[in-house]
Structure formats: C-alpha cells, structure tokens
MIPAKE-878142 format. One record per residue (C-alpha): residue number from 1; residue in three letters; chain; y, x, z. Coordinates in nm, 2 decimals, decimal comma. Each point is the difference from the previous one (the first is absolute). Layout:
% residues N
+-----+--------+--------+--------+--------+--------+
! num ! residu ! chaine !      Y !      X !      Z !
+-----+--------+--------+--------+--------+--------+
! NUM !    ALA !      A !      Y !      X !      Z !
...
+-----+--------+--------+--------+--------+--------+
//
This chain:
% residues 88
+-----+--------+--------+--------+--------+--------+
! num ! residu ! chaine !      Y !      X !      Z !
+-----+--------+--------+--------+--------+--------+
!   1 !    MET !      A !   2,26 !  -0,66 !  -1,03 !
!   2 !    SER !      A !  -0,18 !   0,20 !   0,29 !
!   3 !    ALA !      A !  -0,30 !  -0,15 !   0,14 !
!   4 !    PRO !      A !   0,01 !  -0,11 !   0,42 !
!   5 !    SER !      A !  -0,12 !   0,25 !   0,27 !
!   6 !    ALA !      A !  -0,33 !  -0,05 !   0,15 !
!   7 !    PRO !      A !  -0,05 !  -0,24 !   0,32 !
!   8 !    ASP !      A !   0,04 !   0,16 !   0,31 !
!   9 !    SER !      A !  -0,37 !  -0,09 !   0,11 !
!  10 !    ALA !      A !  -0,31 !  -0,05 !  -0,23 !
!  11 !    SER !      A !  -0,03 !  -0,35 !   0,13 !
!  12 !    THR !      A !   0,37 !  -0,13 !  -0,15 !
!  13 !    ALA !      A !  -0,05 !  -0,12 !  -0,34 !
!  14 !    TRP !      A !   0,10 !   0,19 !  -0,32 !
!  15 !    PRO !      A !   0,27 !  -0,16 !  -0,18 !
!  16 !    CYS !      A !  -0,08 !  -0,21 !  -0,31 !
!  17 !    GLY !      A !  -0,38 !   0,13 !   0,03 !
!  18 !    ALA !      A !   0,11 !   0,40 !  -0,04 !
!  19 !    PHE !      A !  -0,27 !   0,20 !   0,18 !
!  20 !    PRO !      A !   0,01 !   0,35 !   0,08 !
!  21 !    VAL !      A !  -0,19 !   0,30 !  -0,21 !
!  22 !    ALA !      A !   0,05 !   0,39 !   0,08 !
!  23 !    GLY !      A !   0,36 !  -0,07 !   0,15 !
!  24 !    ARG !      A !   0,13 !  -0,21 !  -0,28 !
!  25 !    THR !      A !   0,08 !  -0,37 !   0,01 !
!  26 !    CYS !      A !  -0,21 !  -0,17 !  -0,31 !
!  27 !    TRP !      A !   0,02 !  -0,32 !  -0,15 !
!  28 !    PRO !      A !  -0,36 !  -0,23 !  -0,05 !
!  29 !    ALA !      A !  -0,07 !  -0,06 !  -0,31 !
!  30 !    ARG !      A !   0,09 !  -0,35 !  -0,15 !
!  31 !    ARG !      A !  -0,32 !  -0,05 !  -0,19 !
!  32 !    CYS !      A !  -0,28 !   0,17 !   0,17 !
!  33 !    PHE !      A !  -0,16 !   0,30 !   0,18 !
!  34 !    LEU !      A !  -0,33 !   0,19 !  -0,06 !
!  35 !    THR !      A !  -0,08 !   0,31 !   0,21 !
!  36 !    TRP !      A !  -0,33 !   0,24 !  -0,02 !
!  37 !    SER !      A !  -0,12 !   0,23 !   0,26 !
!  38 !    ARG !      A !  -0,30 !   0,17 !  -0,03 !
!  39 !    ARG !      A !  -0,19 !   0,16 !   0,34 !
!  40 !    GLN !      A !  -0,12 !   0,32 !  -0,24 !
!  41 !    ASP !      A !   0,32 !   0,06 !  -0,14 !
!  42 !    GLN !      A !   0,08 !   0,37 !   0,05 !
!  43 !    PHE !      A !   0,39 !  -0,03 !  -0,09 !
!  44 !    VAL !      A !   0,14 !  -0,29 !   0,21 !
!  45 !    PRO !      A !  -0,13 !  -0,10 !   0,35 !
!  46 !    PHE !      A !  -0,19 !  -0,29 !   0,03 !
!  47 !    GLY !      A !   0,25 !  -0,10 !   0,27 !
!  48 !    HIS !      A !   0,28 !  -0,02 !  -0,21 !
!  49 !    GLY !      A !  -0,17 !  -0,30 !  -0,20 !
!  50 !    GLN !      A !  -0,04 !  -0,18 !   0,34 !
!  51 !    TRP !      A !   0,36 !   0,06 !   0,09 !
!  52 !    LEU !      A !   0,12 !  -0,16 !  -0,31 !
!  53 !    ALA !      A !  -0,26 !  -0,27 !   0,00 !
!  54 !    ALA !      A !   0,14 !  -0,10 !   0,33 !
!  55 !    ARG !      A !   0,34 !  -0,01 !  -0,06 !
!  56 !    ILE !      A !   0,08 !  -0,12 !  -0,36 !
!  57 !    PRO !      A !   0,02 !  -0,36 !   0,02 !
!  58 !    GLY !      A !  -0,24 !  -0,18 !  -0,22 !
!  59 !    VAL !      A !  -0,17 !   0,30 !  -0,10 !
!  60 !    ASP !      A !  -0,35 !   0,03 !  -0,19 !
!  61 !    ALA !      A !  -0,14 !   0,29 !   0,18 !
!  62 !    ARG !      A !  -0,31 !   0,15 !  -0,13 !
!  63 !    LEU !      A !  -0,16 !   0,23 !   0,25 !
!  64 !    LEU !      A !  -0,29 !   0,14 !  -0,13 !
!  65 !    ASP !      A !  -0,27 !   0,20 !   0,17 !
!  66 !    ASP !      A !  -0,16 !   0,18 !  -0,31 !
!  67 !    ASP !      A !   0,26 !   0,10 !  -0,26 !
!  68 !    GLY !      A !   0,20 !   0,30 !   0,01 !
!  69 !    HIS !      A !   0,37 !   0,08 !  -0,14 !
!  70 !    LEU !      A !  -0,15 !   0,04 !  -0,37 !
!  71 !    THR !      A !  -0,26 !  -0,23 !   0,02 !
!  72 !    LEU !      A !   0,24 !  -0,28 !  -0,03 !
!  73 !    GLU !      A !   0,08 !   0,01 !  -0,35 !
!  74 !    THR !      A !  -0,36 !   0,07 !  -0,10 !
!  75 !    ASN !      A !  -0,16 !  -0,22 !   0,24 !
!  76 !    ARG !      A !   0,28 !  -0,29 !   0,06 !
!  77 !    VAL !      A !   0,18 !  -0,06 !  -0,32 !
!  78 !    GLY !      A !  -0,14 !  -0,32 !  -0,11 !
!  79 !    GLU !      A !   0,10 !  -0,15 !   0,35 !
!  80 !    VAL !      A !   0,34 !   0,12 !  -0,02 !
!  81 !    HIS !      A !   0,03 !  -0,17 !  -0,36 !
!  82 !    ALA !      A !  -0,16 !  -0,31 !   0,12 !
!  83 !    TRP !      A !   0,22 !   0,00 !   0,29 !
!  84 !    LEU !      A !   0,31 !   0,04 !  -0,20 !
!  85 !    ALA !      A !  -0,13 !  -0,24 !  -0,25 !
!  86 !    ASP !      A !  -0,06 !  -0,26 !   0,26 !
!  87 !    ARG !      A !   0,40 !   0,03 !   0,05 !
!  88 !    LEU !      A !   0,17 !   0,02 !  -0,33 !
+-----+--------+--------+--------+--------+--------+
//
C-alpha cells in the first residue's frame, strides 16, 4: 500500500495525521515524539529543529541555545532517559 500524495496546498490537512518531511510523507508516532535542536550545533542548522517542531503534531520540542551537536549526549542524556521513563 503506497502513501497518499501530498495535498495541493499547505492549508489542507494531511491524511490520517501524516506530515511532509524532506519530500516524503511521514506518519506520526503512535505514542510520543521528542526532538532536540541546539543553536550551537555545527552539523544540523537550528532552523531544521524549528521546522520539525512546527510540523510534527504533539511533539515535545527542546530548542536549546546553549548546546551543540555532540553535547546532547554528555549534557542531556539524563533528561532523555527521564522523558522516556515517564512514557513507558
């Protein structure tokens, strides 16, 4: 079964809660979705995280000013584990 094609306009609702990412139709997570974006990230532009946060229904978006790409593991792993534990 193939995914439905994109609606004609941005104001049209995506079928079954689907949303576009990088030219593909993605289906939302059934349980939860956490995304992190760091302004000091040297690999992924901060705007990508903002874009995802604005488009994924029900996302828990962490948009941080003070972390970089590699500091997520060293500075935030406890927060990620706590977030996951709260949802199990």
